[in-house]
C-alpha positions as CSV (number, residue, x, y, z in Angstrom):
1,M,34.5,-28.9,-23.4
2,I,33.0,-26.6,-20.9
3,V,31.1,-28.2,-18.2
4,L,28.3,-26.2,-16.4
5,S,27.2,-26.9,-12.9
6,Y,25.5,-24.9,-10.1
7,D,27.0,-23.7,-6.8
8,G,25.4,-21.4,-4.2
9,G,23.4,-19.3,-6.6
10,D,26.0,-19.2,-9.4
11,V,26.4,-21.0,-12.7
12,V,29.9,-22.5,-12.6
13,A,31.9,-23.2,-15.7
14,K,34.8,-25.5,-15.8
15,G,37.1,-25.8,-18.8
16,G,36.6,-22.3,-20.3
17,P,35.1,-18.9,-20.0
18,I,31.3,-18.1,-20.2
19,L,29.2,-15.0,-20.7
20,H,29.0,-12.8,-17.7
21,G,31.5,-15.0,-15.9
22,K,34.2,-13.9,-13.5
23,Y,37.3,-16.1,-13.1
24,D,37.9,-17.7,-9.7
25,P,41.5,-18.5,-9.4
26,V,40.9,-20.7,-6.2
27,T,38.6,-23.2,-8.1
28,R,40.0,-22.3,-11.6
29,T,36.4,-21.9,-12.8
30,Y,34.2,-19.0,-14.1
31,R,31.2,-17.9,-12.1
32,A,28.2,-16.1,-13.2
33,P,24.9,-15.2,-11.4
34,G,22.3,-18.0,-11.7
35,F,19.8,-15.9,-13.6
36,R,22.3,-15.5,-16.5
37,Y,22.0,-19.3,-17.2
38,A,19.7,-19.0,-20.3
39,E,21.9,-16.3,-21.8
40,I,24.9,-18.4,-21.2
41,L,23.4,-21.4,-23.1
42,R,22.4,-19.2,-26.0
43,H,25.8,-17.7,-26.2
44,L,27.6,-21.1,-26.2
45,E,25.2,-22.5,-28.8
46,D,25.5,-19.4,-31.0
47,L,29.4,-19.7,-30.9
48,K,29.1,-23.5,-31.4
49,I,31.2,-24.0,-28.3
50,P,30.7,-27.6,-27.0
51,Y,29.4,-27.8,-23.5
52,E,28.0,-30.3,-20.9
53,D,25.1,-29.0,-18.9
54,E,24.9,-30.3,-15.3
55,V,23.1,-27.3,-13.8
56,F,19.7,-28.7,-13.1
57,G,19.1,-31.5,-10.7
58,G,16.5,-33.2,-8.6
59,I,13.1,-32.5,-10.0
60,R,11.9,-34.3,-13.1
61,P,9.3,-32.7,-15.4
62,R,5.9,-34.3,-15.6
63,E,2.9,-34.0,-17.9
64,L,0.3,-31.6,-16.6
65,S,-3.2,-31.1,-17.6
66,S,-6.1,-28.8,-16.5
67,G,-9.5,-28.1,-17.6
68,I,-8.9,-24.4,-17.7
69,E,-10.3,-22.5,-20.7
70,L,-8.9,-19.1,-21.0
71,R,-10.8,-16.0,-21.9
72,D,-9.6,-14.0,-25.0
73,Y,-7.6,-11.5,-23.1
74,Q,-6.0,-14.3,-20.8
75,E,-5.0,-16.2,-23.9
76,G,-3.6,-13.0,-25.4
77,A,-1.5,-12.5,-22.2
78,L,-0.2,-16.0,-22.4
79,K,0.7,-15.8,-26.0
80,A,2.5,-12.6,-25.4
81,W,4.5,-14.1,-22.7
82,E,5.5,-17.2,-24.9
83,S,6.4,-15.0,-27.7
84,E,9.0,-13.4,-25.4
85,S,10.8,-16.6,-24.7
86,R,8.5,-17.3,-21.8
87,R,9.7,-14.4,-19.9
88,G,7.9,-11.2,-18.8
89,V,5.4,-9.5,-16.6
90,V,1.5,-9.7,-17.0
91,V,-0.4,-6.7,-15.6
92,L,-4.2,-7.6,-15.2
93,P,-6.6,-5.9,-12.6
94,T,-7.7,-7.8,-9.6
95,G,-10.5,-10.3,-10.4
96,A,-9.3,-10.7,-14.0
97,G,-7.7,-14.1,-13.5
98,K,-4.0,-13.6,-13.3
99,T,-3.8,-16.9,-11.4
100,V,-5.5,-18.8,-14.2
101,V,-3.0,-17.4,-16.8
102,A,-0.1,-18.6,-14.5
103,I,-1.6,-22.0,-14.0
104,K,-2.0,-22.5,-17.8
105,A,1.6,-21.4,-18.3
106,I,2.7,-24.0,-15.7
107,E,0.6,-26.6,-17.6
108,R,2.2,-25.6,-21.1
109,V,5.7,-25.5,-19.9
110,G,5.4,-28.9,-18.1
111,E,8.6,-28.4,-16.2
112,A,9.3,-28.1,-12.5
113,A,7.8,-24.7,-11.4
114,L,8.2,-22.5,-8.2
115,V,5.3,-20.0,-7.5
116,V,6.5,-17.2,-5.2
117,V,4.0,-15.3,-3.1
118,P,4.1,-12.6,-0.4
119,T,2.2,-14.3,2.4
120,L,1.4,-17.6,3.9
121,V,-2.3,-17.0,3.3
122,L,-1.5,-16.8,-0.5
123,V,0.6,-19.9,-0.2
124,D,-2.3,-21.9,1.0
125,Q,-4.6,-20.2,-1.6
126,W,-2.2,-21.1,-4.5
127,R,-1.7,-24.6,-3.3
128,R,-5.3,-25.4,-3.2
129,R,-6.0,-23.8,-6.7
130,L,-3.1,-25.6,-8.3
131,E,-4.0,-29.0,-6.8
132,E,-7.7,-28.4,-7.9
133,E,-6.8,-27.6,-11.4
134,L,-3.8,-29.8,-12.1
135,G,-4.9,-32.8,-10.0
136,I,-1.4,-33.2,-8.4
137,R,0.1,-32.7,-4.9
138,V,1.8,-29.4,-4.6
139,G,4.9,-28.7,-2.4
140,V,4.9,-25.9,0.1
141,V,8.1,-24.0,1.5
142,G,7.3,-21.6,4.3
143,G,5.5,-21.4,7.5
144,G,7.3,-24.5,8.9
145,S,6.9,-26.6,5.9
146,G,9.8,-27.5,3.5
147,E,8.3,-30.0,1.2
148,V,9.7,-29.4,-2.4
149,R,7.8,-31.1,-5.3
150,T,7.6,-30.7,-9.0
151,I,5.2,-27.8,-8.5
152,T,6.0,-25.9,-5.3
153,V,4.6,-22.7,-3.7
154,A,6.8,-20.5,-1.4
155,T,6.8,-17.2,0.3
156,Y,9.2,-14.5,-1.0
157,D,11.1,-14.8,2.5
158,S,11.4,-18.6,2.2
159,A,12.4,-18.6,-1.5
160,S,15.1,-16.0,-0.7
161,I,16.5,-18.1,2.2
162,K,16.6,-21.3,0.2
163,A,18.1,-19.6,-3.0
164,S,21.5,-20.9,-2.7
165,R,20.4,-24.6,-2.2
166,A,17.2,-24.7,-4.3
167,G,18.1,-22.3,-7.1
168,N,18.7,-25.1,-9.7
169,L,15.6,-27.1,-9.0
170,F,13.1,-25.3,-11.2
171,R,12.8,-24.2,-14.8
172,L,9.9,-21.8,-14.3
173,L,9.4,-19.1,-11.8
174,V,6.1,-17.4,-11.2
175,F,6.1,-14.2,-9.1
176,D,2.8,-13.3,-7.7
177,E,2.5,-9.7,-6.8
178,V,5.8,-9.2,-8.6
179,H,6.1,-5.5,-7.5
180,H,7.7,-7.0,-4.3
181,L,10.5,-8.4,-6.2
182,P,12.7,-5.3,-6.7
183,A,13.2,-5.1,-2.8
184,E,16.8,-5.7,-2.0
185,S,16.0,-8.7,0.2
186,Y,14.0,-10.4,-2.6
187,R,16.1,-9.7,-5.6
188,R,18.3,-12.7,-4.7
189,I,15.5,-15.1,-5.6
190,A,15.6,-13.8,-9.2
191,T,19.4,-13.6,-9.3
192,M,20.3,-16.8,-7.7
193,Y,17.7,-19.1,-9.3
194,T,18.6,-20.4,-12.7
195,A,15.0,-20.8,-14.1
196,P,15.1,-19.8,-17.8
197,Y,11.3,-19.1,-17.8
198,R,9.9,-16.4,-15.6
199,M,6.4,-14.8,-15.2
200,G,5.5,-11.8,-13.1
201,L,1.9,-11.1,-12.0
202,T,0.6,-7.8,-10.7
203,A,-2.5,-5.6,-10.8
204,T,-0.6,-2.4,-11.1
205,L,2.9,-1.4,-12.0
206,S,3.6,2.4,-12.1
207,K,5.0,3.7,-15.4
208,N,7.4,6.0,-13.4
209,D,8.5,3.3,-11.1
210,G,12.3,2.8,-11.2
211,S,11.7,-0.9,-10.2
212,R,10.6,-1.5,-13.8
213,A,14.2,-1.6,-14.9
214,V,14.9,-4.2,-12.3
215,L,12.1,-6.4,-13.3
216,R,13.0,-6.0,-17.0
217,E,16.5,-7.6,-16.3
218,L,15.4,-10.3,-13.7
219,V,12.0,-11.3,-15.0
220,G,11.4,-9.7,-18.4
221,D,9.5,-6.7,-19.8
222,V,5.8,-6.0,-19.3
223,V,4.5,-8.3,-22.1
224,Y,0.8,-7.7,-21.6
225,E,-1.1,-4.9,-19.8
226,M,-4.8,-4.4,-19.5
227,G,-6.6,-2.0,-17.1
228,V,-9.9,-2.0,-15.1
229,N,-11.7,0.3,-17.7
230,E,-10.9,-2.1,-20.7
231,L,-12.5,-5.0,-18.9
232,A,-15.4,-3.3,-17.0
233,G,-18.8,-4.4,-18.2
234,I,-17.4,-7.3,-20.1
235,H,-15.3,-9.5,-18.0
236,L,-15.5,-7.4,-14.9
237,S,-18.6,-5.5,-13.4
238,D,-19.5,-1.9,-14.3
239,Y,-18.5,0.4,-11.4
240,S,-18.6,3.8,-10.2
241,I,-16.3,5.7,-7.9
242,Q,-17.7,8.3,-5.5
243,T,-15.5,10.6,-3.4
244,V,-17.3,12.1,-0.4
245,H,-15.7,15.1,1.5
246,V,-16.7,14.7,5.2
247,P,-16.2,17.7,7.5
248,L,-14.4,17.3,10.7
249,S,-16.2,18.0,14.0
250,P,-15.3,21.4,15.6
251,E,-13.1,19.5,18.2
252,E,-11.4,17.5,15.5
253,R,-10.8,20.5,13.3
254,G,-9.2,22.3,16.2
255,E,-6.9,19.4,17.0
256,Y,-6.1,19.0,13.3
257,D,-5.3,22.6,12.7
258,R,-3.0,22.9,15.7
259,G,-1.0,19.9,14.8
260,Y,-0.6,20.6,11.0
261,A,0.2,24.2,11.8
262,A,3.1,23.2,14.0
263,Y,4.4,20.9,11.2
264,R,4.1,23.5,8.4
265,G,5.7,26.2,10.7
266,F,8.7,24.1,11.2
267,L,9.1,23.5,7.5
268,Q,8.7,27.2,6.7
269,R,11.1,28.3,9.4
270,R,13.8,25.9,8.2
271,G,13.1,26.6,4.5
272,I,12.3,22.9,3.8
273,R,10.3,22.3,0.7
274,L,8.8,18.8,0.2
275,R,8.2,18.2,-3.5
276,S,8.5,14.5,-3.7
277,A,8.4,11.3,-1.6
278,R,12.3,11.4,-1.6
279,D,12.2,14.9,0.0
280,Y,9.8,13.6,2.6
281,Q,12.0,10.6,3.4
282,R,14.9,12.9,3.8
283,F,12.9,14.8,6.3
284,V,11.9,11.7,8.3
285,M,15.6,10.7,8.4
286,R,16.5,14.2,9.7
287,T,14.1,13.7,12.7
288,G,16.5,11.1,14.1
289,R,19.1,13.8,14.8
290,D,16.9,16.9,15.1
291,P,14.6,17.0,18.1
292,E,12.6,19.9,16.7
293,A,12.1,18.1,13.4
294,R,10.9,15.1,15.3
295,R,8.3,17.2,17.3
296,A,7.1,18.6,14.0
297,L,6.7,15.1,12.5
298,L,4.8,13.9,15.6
299,S,2.5,16.9,15.2
300,R,1.9,16.1,11.6
301,N,1.2,12.5,12.5
302,R,-1.3,13.4,15.1
303,A,-3.1,15.7,12.7
304,M,-3.3,13.0,10.1
305,D,-4.5,10.5,12.6
306,V,-7.4,12.9,13.3
307,A,-8.1,13.2,9.6
308,L,-7.9,9.6,8.7
309,N,-9.9,8.3,11.7
310,S,-12.6,11.0,12.1
311,S,-15.8,10.3,13.9
312,A,-17.7,12.0,11.0
313,K,-16.6,9.2,8.7
314,I,-17.9,6.6,11.0
315,E,-21.3,8.3,11.2
316,Y,-21.3,8.5,7.4
317,L,-20.5,4.8,7.1
318,K,-23.4,3.9,9.4
319,R,-25.8,5.9,7.3
320,L,-24.4,4.3,4.1
321,I,-24.8,0.8,5.5
322,R,-28.4,1.5,6.7
323,E,-29.3,2.8,3.2
324,N,-27.9,-0.2,1.5
325,P,-28.9,-3.2,3.7
326,D,-28.8,-5.8,1.0
327,E,-25.2,-5.0,-0.5
328,K,-22.3,-7.1,0.5
329,A,-19.8,-4.6,1.6
330,L,-16.0,-4.4,2.4
331,V,-14.7,-1.5,4.5
332,F,-11.1,-0.6,4.4
333,T,-9.0,1.5,6.7
334,T,-5.4,2.4,7.3
335,H,-5.2,1.7,11.0
336,N,-6.2,-1.4,13.0
337,K,-7.5,0.6,15.8
338,L,-10.2,2.0,13.5
339,V,-11.0,-1.5,12.3
340,Y,-11.7,-2.6,15.8
341,R,-13.7,0.5,16.7
342,I,-16.0,0.0,13.6
343,S,-16.3,-3.7,14.4
344,R,-17.4,-3.0,18.0
345,E,-19.7,-0.1,17.3
346,M,-21.4,-1.6,14.2
347,L,-21.0,-5.3,15.0
348,I,-19.1,-6.0,11.8
349,P,-16.6,-8.9,11.6
350,A,-13.0,-7.6,11.5
351,I,-10.0,-9.0,9.6
352,T,-6.4,-7.7,10.4
353,H,-3.0,-9.2,10.4
354,Q,-3.7,-10.2,14.0
355,T,-6.7,-12.4,13.0
356,P,-5.8,-16.1,13.2
357,G,-5.9,-18.0,9.9
358,E,-8.8,-20.3,10.9
359,E,-10.9,-17.4,12.0
360,R,-10.1,-15.4,8.9
361,S,-11.1,-18.4,6.7
362,E,-14.4,-18.7,8.7
363,I,-15.3,-15.0,8.2
364,L,-14.5,-15.1,4.5
365,E,-16.6,-18.3,4.1
366,R,-19.5,-16.8,5.9
367,F,-19.3,-13.6,3.8
368,K,-19.2,-15.8,0.7
369,S,-22.4,-17.7,1.8
370,G,-24.2,-14.5,2.7
371,R,-24.4,-15.1,6.4
372,Y,-22.1,-12.0,7.0
373,R,-22.9,-9.0,4.8
374,R,-20.0,-6.8,5.8
375,I,-16.3,-7.1,6.6
376,V,-14.0,-4.3,8.0
377,T,-10.3,-4.7,7.4
378,S,-7.1,-2.8,7.3
379,R,-4.5,-3.6,4.7
380,V,-4.4,-7.4,5.0
381,L,-7.1,-7.9,2.3
382,D,-5.5,-5.3,-0.2
383,E,-3.3,-7.8,-2.0
384,G,-3.8,-11.1,-3.6
385,V,-6.1,-12.8,-1.2
386,D,-9.2,-14.3,-2.8
387,V,-12.0,-12.3,-1.3
388,P,-15.6,-13.6,-2.1
389,D,-17.8,-11.3,-4.2
390,A,-19.0,-8.0,-2.9
391,S,-20.6,-5.0,-4.6
392,L,-19.7,-2.1,-2.4
393,A,-16.2,-1.0,-1.1
394,V,-15.9,1.9,1.3
395,I,-12.5,3.4,1.8
396,I,-12.4,5.0,5.3
397,S,-8.7,5.8,4.9
398,G,-5.9,4.7,2.8
399,S,-2.4,5.6,1.5
400,G,-1.6,7.7,-1.5
401,S,-0.6,4.5,-3.4
402,N,-2.4,3.9,-6.8
403,R,-1.7,0.3,-6.4
404,Q,-3.6,0.1,-3.2
405,F,-6.5,1.9,-4.6
406,V,-6.7,-0.3,-7.6
407,Q,-6.5,-3.5,-5.5
408,R,-9.3,-2.3,-3.2
409,L,-11.4,-1.3,-6.2
410,G,-10.7,-4.8,-7.7
411,R,-12.4,-6.5,-4.6
412,V,-15.8,-5.6,-5.9
413,L,-15.3,-6.0,-9.6
414,R,-16.0,-9.8,-10.0
415,K,-18.6,-10.2,-12.6
416,S,-22.1,-11.4,-11.7
417,E,-25.6,-10.9,-13.4
418,G,-26.9,-7.4,-13.1
419,K,-24.2,-6.2,-10.7
420,Q,-23.1,-2.6,-10.5
421,A,-20.0,-2.2,-8.3
422,R,-19.4,0.8,-6.3
423,L,-16.5,2.3,-4.4
424,V,-17.1,5.1,-2.0
425,E,-14.1,6.9,-0.7
426,L,-14.5,9.1,2.4
427,V,-12.0,12.0,2.7
428,S,-11.8,14.6,5.6
429,Q,-12.6,18.0,4.0
430,G,-10.0,20.7,4.2
431,T,-7.1,18.4,5.3
432,A,-4.0,16.9,3.7
433,E,-6.0,13.8,3.0
434,T,-7.4,15.4,0.0
435,R,-3.9,15.3,-1.6
436,L,-3.7,11.6,-0.7
437,S,-7.0,11.0,-2.4
438,A,-5.8,12.8,-5.6
439,R,-2.5,11.0,-5.7
440,R,-3.8,7.5,-5.3
441,K,-6.2,8.1,-8.3
442,R,-3.4,8.9,-10.6
443,S,-2.2,6.0,-12.7
């Protein structure tokens, strides 16, 4: 008889070998990573090997019920996940109701579940939504709280820290913004937790992203994927995207050209060709030991700072807001200093990572009620946060990430009667920002 138990992130077998197990001569047991638990059980059952399962402990399942009625595509996503042994990644655009799909999955599984999210803001958002829909008290791990309940929400950081002790308490893991999971510091969550059922949620997952292989092993393959265009006009608002090329002022043009010329000149003198993100990272690493390379990088950064934060963009934004006084608008930038500059000059409420939680909630609530018509923000509202309905998004500056672009577009796609959503992207004409713009719009 093989007896299975849990210890520090491993499934431990006493009395015989197990699939993926390595023999530990000290304890005379076999140990396998926690995430192999479901495979181990199937293997033992297929071979009709008698075993006793003492892996799970502490949290009893309970009957759950919600009043959620899924849309057709949400039901399709859930059925696709269930057909793959309740494992896999669901890709749906921002505003399409990924949270609803996950809550329905938690209800149908009816077992102890852990929802893992990137930020404390999302912890609170998920907790409130779960309690509203399921009518139960939800546990929270993170931000000084360590209350574990049948349904618990935790940050990636906290779930990782507690993996060795809490890894056998849940049968279902839900990873919100699952594209974070392949990071080395977070993989331990997926490897050390024994939960046989796993769901990943994200708005975008690059087809060329090597992290897909990691997710396939630790969470499951992509089981359902639907893009913005497939839902626009039906479950999401119709939308348009406008890219406006804004010229730099003569002073800004001179500063940009000098900085970028210094950077390009260094690359040409050294015969360095940057064809990929990996090439650029190698160049950045080189700056740590090569003073001339460091000067070239600083020149490039100063030039890009001019392009991303040009005064002409602010003037265009002011005109755009004047011409659309009734539209609720979200203004996105890359740098906090530009957020605060726009906030001061245009008297627009600002939200950055420095904004206290209570103030952030107040701003969003006033935006929802219509008391505020604009919000300017950096990256803090890009991901996951439940932003009230808006019809106009303005990207003053952003990265080359398609994921960020889709997330920002998603902020204005919530369906409402007669709404036509717009995203206006401002790009400094004749600068390297034009390449960033092209890159982020590639899927």
